[in-house]
C-alpha positions as CSV (number, residue, x, y, z in Angstrom):
1,M,131.0,109.2,91.5
2,K,128.5,111.2,93.6
3,K,127.3,114.5,92.2
4,Q,128.6,117.5,94.1
5,Y,125.7,119.9,94.9
6,E,126.4,123.6,95.0
7,D,124.4,126.1,97.1
8,T,122.8,127.5,93.9
9,D,121.1,124.1,93.4
10,L,119.4,124.5,96.7
11,D,118.3,128.1,95.9
12,I,116.7,126.8,92.7
13,S,115.0,124.0,94.5
14,L,113.6,126.5,97.1
15,K,112.4,128.8,94.3
16,K,110.7,125.9,92.6
17,L,109.0,124.8,95.8
18,N,107.8,128.4,96.3
19,A,106.5,128.4,92.7
20,D,104.7,125.1,93.1
21,L,102.8,126.1,96.3
22,L,99.6,128.0,96.2
23,W,99.8,131.1,98.4
24,K,96.4,132.8,98.2
25,T,95.7,134.7,101.4
26,K,97.6,137.2,103.5
27,Q,97.9,134.7,106.4
28,K,99.6,132.1,104.1
29,Q,101.9,134.8,102.7
30,E,103.0,135.6,106.2
31,L,103.6,131.9,106.9
32,K,105.8,131.7,103.8
33,N,107.8,134.8,104.8
34,R,108.4,133.4,108.3
35,I,109.7,130.1,106.9
36,I,112.1,131.9,104.5
37,S,113.2,134.2,107.4
38,D,113.9,131.2,109.6
39,I,116.1,129.7,106.9
40,E,118.1,132.9,106.5
41,K,118.6,133.1,110.3
42,L,119.8,129.5,110.4
43,E,122.2,130.3,107.6
44,S,123.5,133.4,109.4
45,Q,124.1,131.4,112.6
46,E,126.1,128.8,110.7
47,R,128.3,131.4,109.1
48,N,129.1,132.9,112.5
49,K,129.9,129.6,114.0
50,N,132.0,128.3,111.1
51,P,134.6,130.4,109.4
52,I,134.6,130.1,105.6
53,L,137.6,127.8,105.2
54,P,138.0,125.2,102.5
55,T,137.7,122.4,105.0
56,S,134.2,123.6,106.2
57,I,132.6,124.5,102.9
58,K,131.1,121.0,102.4
59,K,129.8,120.9,106.0
60,V,128.1,124.2,105.6
61,S,126.6,123.2,102.3
62,L,125.3,119.9,103.8
63,I,123.7,121.7,106.8
64,R,122.1,124.2,104.5
65,K,120.8,121.4,102.3
66,L,119.4,119.5,105.2
67,T,117.8,122.7,106.5
68,Y,116.1,123.4,103.2
69,S,115.0,119.7,102.9
70,S,113.6,119.5,106.4
71,I,111.7,122.7,106.2
72,A,110.4,121.9,102.7
73,L,109.2,118.6,104.1
74,V,107.4,120.3,106.9
75,I,105.8,122.7,104.5
76,L,104.6,119.9,102.2
77,L,103.3,117.8,105.1
78,G,101.4,120.9,106.4
79,L,100.0,121.5,103.0
80,F,98.9,117.9,102.6
81,I,97.1,118.0,105.9
82,G,95.5,121.3,105.1
83,S,94.1,120.8,101.6
84,A,93.3,124.5,101.2
85,F,97.0,125.2,100.9
86,I,97.5,122.9,97.8
87,S,96.2,123.2,94.3
88,P,94.0,120.4,92.9
89,A,96.5,119.8,90.1
90,M,99.4,119.4,92.6
91,A,97.3,117.1,94.8
92,E,96.5,114.9,91.8
93,V,100.1,114.6,90.8
94,V,101.2,113.7,94.4
95,S,98.4,111.2,94.7
96,K,99.4,109.5,91.4
97,V,103.0,109.4,92.3
98,S,102.2,107.7,95.6
99,F,99.8,105.3,93.8
100,I,102.5,104.3,91.3
101,N,105.1,104.0,94.1
102,Q,102.9,101.5,95.9
103,I,102.6,99.4,92.7
104,V,106.4,99.5,92.2
105,Q,106.9,98.4,95.8
106,S,104.3,95.6,95.5
107,L,106.0,94.3,92.3
108,K,109.3,94.1,94.1
109,E,107.7,92.3,97.0
110,T,106.1,89.8,94.5
111,D,109.6,89.2,92.9
112,D,111.0,88.6,96.4
113,R,108.2,86.2,97.2
114,N,108.7,84.2,94.0
115,G,112.4,84.0,94.7
116,K,111.6,82.7,98.2
117,L,109.2,80.1,96.8
118,D,111.8,78.9,94.3
119,A,114.4,78.7,97.0
120,L,112.0,76.7,99.2
121,Y,111.3,74.2,96.4
122,D,115.0,73.7,95.8
123,E,115.6,73.2,99.5
124,I,112.8,70.6,99.7
125,S,114.0,68.7,96.7
126,K,117.6,68.7,97.9
127,T,116.6,67.6,101.4
128,L,114.5,64.7,100.1
129,N,117.1,63.5,97.6
130,E,119.9,63.6,100.2
131,N,117.9,61.2,102.3
132,K,119.2,57.7,101.5
133,E,115.8,56.1,102.2
134,Y,114.1,58.4,99.7
135,K,116.8,58.8,97.0
136,G,115.3,57.8,93.6
137,K,112.0,56.9,95.2
138,V,110.3,60.2,95.6
139,D,109.5,63.0,93.2
140,V,108.2,66.4,94.4
141,A,106.3,69.2,92.6
142,M,105.2,72.7,93.8
143,S,102.1,74.4,92.5
144,T,100.7,77.8,93.2
145,F,98.3,79.9,91.1
146,F,99.0,83.2,93.0
147,S,102.4,83.6,94.6
148,S,100.9,85.6,97.4
149,E,99.0,82.5,98.6
150,P,100.5,79.4,100.3
151,P,102.0,76.9,97.9
152,S,100.9,73.3,97.5
153,F,103.5,70.4,97.3
154,T,102.7,67.0,95.8
155,V,105.1,64.2,96.5
156,W,104.9,61.0,94.3
157,V,106.2,57.8,95.8
158,G,106.7,54.3,94.3
159,D,104.1,52.2,96.1
160,E,101.5,52.2,98.9
161,D,103.8,50.5,101.4
162,F,106.4,53.3,101.1
163,K,103.7,55.9,101.4
164,Q,102.3,54.4,104.6
165,E,105.8,54.1,106.1
166,H,107.2,57.5,105.2
167,E,104.2,59.8,104.6
168,D,104.2,61.6,108.0
169,E,108.0,62.2,108.1
170,I,108.0,63.5,104.5
171,K,105.3,66.0,105.4
172,D,107.2,67.0,108.5
173,I,110.3,67.7,106.4
174,I,108.4,69.9,103.9
175,L,106.6,71.8,106.6
176,E,109.8,72.4,108.6
177,C,111.5,73.7,105.4
178,A,108.5,76.0,104.9
179,R,108.8,77.3,108.4
180,S,112.5,78.1,108.0
181,Y,111.4,80.3,105.0
182,K,108.6,81.8,107.1
183,I,106.0,80.5,104.7
184,D,102.7,79.4,106.4
185,G,99.7,77.5,105.3
186,V,101.6,75.1,103.1
187,E,99.6,72.0,101.8
188,V,101.4,68.7,101.4
189,V,99.9,65.7,99.5
190,I,101.5,62.3,99.1
191,E,100.5,60.3,96.1
192,V,101.5,56.9,94.7
193,G,102.9,57.4,91.3
194,D,102.6,55.4,88.1
195,N,105.8,53.3,88.2
196,V,105.2,51.4,84.9
197,E,108.5,50.5,83.2
198,P,108.5,51.7,79.5
199,S,108.7,48.9,76.9
200,E,111.9,48.3,74.9
201,K,110.0,49.5,71.8
202,N,109.1,52.8,73.6
203,K,112.7,53.2,74.9
204,E,114.1,52.8,71.3
205,L,111.5,55.2,70.0
206,E,112.4,57.8,72.6
207,K,116.1,57.4,71.9
208,R,115.5,57.8,68.1
209,T,113.4,60.9,68.7
210,D,116.1,62.5,70.8
211,E,118.7,61.9,68.2
212,L,116.6,63.5,65.4
213,L,115.8,66.5,67.6
214,T,119.4,67.0,68.4
215,I,120.4,66.9,64.8
216,T,117.6,69.3,63.9
217,Q,118.5,71.8,66.6
218,E,122.1,71.8,65.7
219,V,121.3,72.5,62.0
220,V,118.9,75.3,62.7
221,K,121.3,76.9,65.3
222,Q,124.1,76.8,62.7
223,K,121.9,78.8,60.4
224,G,121.5,81.5,63.0
225,Y,117.9,80.7,64.2
226,T,116.6,79.9,67.6
227,I,114.2,76.9,68.0
228,L,111.3,77.8,70.3
229,A,109.7,74.3,70.1
230,S,110.3,71.1,68.2
231,G,108.8,67.7,67.9
232,V,109.0,64.4,66.1
233,S,106.1,62.5,64.8
234,M,106.8,58.9,63.8
235,N,103.4,58.2,62.3
236,P,103.7,59.5,59.7
237,K,107.4,60.1,59.9
238,E,107.8,63.8,60.2
239,V,110.1,66.2,61.9
240,S,108.2,69.3,62.9
241,I,110.2,72.4,64.0
242,L,109.1,75.9,65.1
243,V,111.8,78.5,64.6
244,E,111.9,82.2,65.3
245,I,112.6,84.1,62.1
246,E,113.6,87.7,62.5
247,G,112.5,90.1,59.7
248,T,109.5,90.4,57.5
249,E,107.0,87.8,56.3
250,Q,108.7,88.0,52.9
251,H,112.0,87.1,54.4
252,Y,110.4,84.0,56.1
253,K,109.0,82.8,52.9
254,K,112.3,83.2,51.2
255,V,114.3,81.1,53.7
256,K,111.6,78.6,54.7
257,N,112.2,76.1,51.9
258,Q,116.0,76.4,52.0
259,L,116.0,75.7,55.8
260,E,113.6,72.7,55.4
261,K,115.7,71.2,52.6
262,H,119.0,71.7,54.6
263,V,117.6,70.0,57.7
264,H,116.3,67.1,55.6
265,E,119.6,66.6,53.8
266,V,121.6,66.6,57.1
267,I,119.3,64.1,58.7
268,Y,119.5,61.8,55.7
269,A,123.3,62.1,55.6
270,K,123.6,61.1,59.3
271,K,120.7,58.6,59.7
272,H,120.1,57.4,56.1
273,E,116.4,58.0,56.5
274,K,114.1,60.4,54.8
275,F,111.8,62.6,56.9
276,E,109.4,65.3,55.9
277,V,110.6,68.6,57.5
278,E,108.3,71.6,58.2
279,V,109.5,75.0,59.4
280,K,106.9,77.3,60.9
281,R,107.1,80.9,61.8
282,E,105.7,82.5,65.0
283,S,102.5,84.4,64.4
284,E,102.5,88.1,65.3
285,D,100.2,87.3,68.3
286,E,102.7,84.7,69.6
287,I,105.6,87.2,69.3
288,K,103.5,89.9,71.1
289,G,102.5,87.3,73.7
290,Q,106.1,86.6,74.6
291,K,106.8,90.3,75.1
292,W,103.7,90.8,77.1
293,E,103.8,87.6,79.2
294,P,105.6,89.2,82.2
295,I,103.1,92.0,82.1
296,F,100.2,89.6,82.1
297,T,101.8,87.7,85.1
298,A,102.2,91.0,87.0
299,V,98.6,92.0,86.4
300,M,97.3,88.6,87.5
301,E,99.5,88.6,90.6
302,E,99.1,92.2,91.7
303,T,95.3,92.5,91.2
304,H,94.8,89.4,93.3
305,K,97.0,90.8,96.0
306,K,95.1,94.1,96.1
307,F,91.6,92.7,95.5
308,K,90.9,89.1,96.7
309,E,87.8,89.1,94.6
310,T,90.1,88.7,91.6
311,N,90.4,84.9,91.0
312,G,91.1,84.3,87.3
313,F,92.9,85.8,84.3
314,A,92.9,85.5,80.5
315,Y,94.0,87.5,77.5
316,S,93.5,87.6,73.8
317,F,95.2,89.4,70.9
318,H,92.5,88.5,68.4
319,P,90.4,90.2,67.5
320,K,92.1,93.5,68.1
321,P,92.6,95.4,70.4
322,L,94.3,93.2,73.0
323,E,91.9,92.1,75.7
324,I,93.0,91.7,79.3
325,I,90.3,89.8,81.2
326,L,90.1,89.6,85.0
327,K,87.6,87.2,86.4
328,T,86.2,87.9,89.9
329,S,83.8,86.6,92.5
330,L,81.7,89.8,92.3
331,S,77.9,89.8,91.7
332,K,76.1,92.4,89.6
333,G,75.1,95.6,91.5
334,E,76.0,99.2,91.8
335,E,78.6,98.7,94.6
336,T,80.3,95.8,92.8
337,E,80.4,97.8,89.6
338,E,82.2,100.5,91.4
339,Q,84.6,97.9,92.8
340,A,85.1,96.6,89.3
341,E,86.0,100.1,88.1
342,R,88.6,100.3,90.9
343,I,90.1,96.9,89.9
344,E,90.3,98.0,86.3
345,E,92.2,101.2,87.2
346,Y,94.6,99.3,89.4
347,A,95.2,96.8,86.6
348,R,95.8,99.5,84.1
349,Q,98.5,101.1,86.3
350,V,100.2,97.8,86.7
351,V,100.2,97.3,83.0
352,E,101.8,100.7,82.4
353,V,104.4,100.4,85.2
354,K,105.5,96.9,84.0
355,R,105.4,97.9,80.3
356,K,107.7,100.9,80.8
357,E,110.0,98.8,83.0
358,L,110.4,96.3,80.2
359,S,110.4,98.9,77.4
360,V,107.5,97.0,75.7
361,E,105.9,99.0,72.8
362,A,102.6,100.5,73.7
363,I,99.6,99.1,71.9
364,P,95.8,99.6,72.3
365,Y,94.3,97.3,74.9
366,K,91.0,96.8,76.7
367,I,90.7,95.7,80.3
368,I,87.5,93.7,81.0
369,I,86.2,92.8,84.5
370,R,83.9,89.8,84.6
371,D,81.6,88.7,87.5
372,K,81.3,85.3,89.1
373,D,79.0,84.2,86.3
374,H,81.7,85.3,83.7
375,K,79.5,88.1,82.5
376,K,81.0,91.5,81.8
377,L,80.8,93.9,84.7
378,Y,83.1,96.7,83.5
379,E,85.4,97.4,80.6
380,K,87.6,100.3,79.5
381,L,89.7,100.8,76.3
382,H,93.2,102.4,76.6
383,N,94.9,103.6,73.4
């Protein structure tokens, strides 16, 4: 339900606007009085034209609100153009809001771009697989380091003869799909893939591994835990599982042996084989890394979009504080150090916008800008 605004809300808004503006000279005071007088005249004209009837109250309120909003906008625009009319504190706030809004908009555009790239990949895969000549004979992959740049597609085919016969038409299909999504600069590479048939021994090993993993995952899930990764090593015979344990380190130590024993017993009951089972817990750095991963991705993407000199990214939780490292093509020098400082500030704002969006707990972190030789150009700690 939309909120119904009363005229008193508009009066309060105008008073707040009046309080926020800096009126210092007699000339500015006269300008303010003229603006307020114009508003009152407009209101008087509206009252004379429209009798105060229940059916016209909302209309009058709307006109009044639009009048206030329009004139307030004119005032603010005038003040922004003439910097003498605005306080330094207010100018800083407005500048910061505008800066953050630009980042929010850029993040949205990046999400849209990623969605478009995913849709393009799906479209290419579908088109190639629906072609009877290609079905089961081609495999396609998309790679892109920065989503703001054109993607690269690699298509693996079965043999050299197939490649020579169909290479050009496969490229045309991919480029046509890219044009339909308005994505330019796409690179397409056709490669002959390794088509070696696995041995019967390897097939049996793979089947056995899948069965053991399925049993392990079911047991762990029944106990209320989520498997983040799992693996089976046959030499020596060992089932290795990584599970996410909620709670303290003491809780993990308490349930670790019980869970290992239970998985071992279930596997033995179903397969009549004994395996060594190990349950591991995520480290604190791994847990933090999962929460911060979308933030790291945003920093990498957005700094490269804004500053093309940014061409690499890394992070480290150990030793503390968290280090966010941006690699650049910059060389040492006064001007590049100033540019490094601008990159750092932009990266910090991206961190804060994305962190608040995801409700990720604030922790101390340091942003480090490195030059083309991987030497430190600039760094700043944020607590």
